[in-house]
N, C-alpha and C positions, 0 to 999 in steps of 0.2 A: 504494500500500500504506500509506504514511504517513497519507494522508487517511482511509482506511478505519479505521485504528487509532484515529485521533483522534475520528472520529464514534462509534466503538464506546465509547470511554471517556466521551464526553459523554453518550451514552445511558445508560451504566451509572451515572454520577453522578446523572442525572435520575431514574433508577429508584430509587436510594437516597433521594433527597430526597422523591420522591412517597410512598414507603413510610413514611418518618418522619412525613410530614404526614397520612397516612391517606387519600390520594387514590388509591383503588383502581383506578379506570378509567384514570387517567393512568399509574399504575404498570404496569398490564398492557400499555398501548400502548408504554411505554418498553421493556418486556421483548421485545415483538414487534420493535421497532426494533433492539434488541441482537441478536436472533436473525438478523435480516436482514443486519446488518453482519458477524456472525460467519460466516455462510454465504458472503458475498462474499469475506471474507478467506481462508477455506479454499479457495475456487475459485481465487483468485489464487495462493495458495501451491502448489496442486497442478499448476498450469500452468506 
C-alpha cells in the first residue's frame, strides 16, 4: 500500500511538472498512470 501511494504521488508530481512545461502528451500519460495507481489503491483498500 505504501509503495502504491508513493508511485501515485510521483505520478501526480510528474503530471504537474509536465502541465507547467506544456508537455501535453506526457501530461496525459502521467494522468493515465495516476488513474492506474488510484484504481490499484482502491482495490487494495476494498480487500
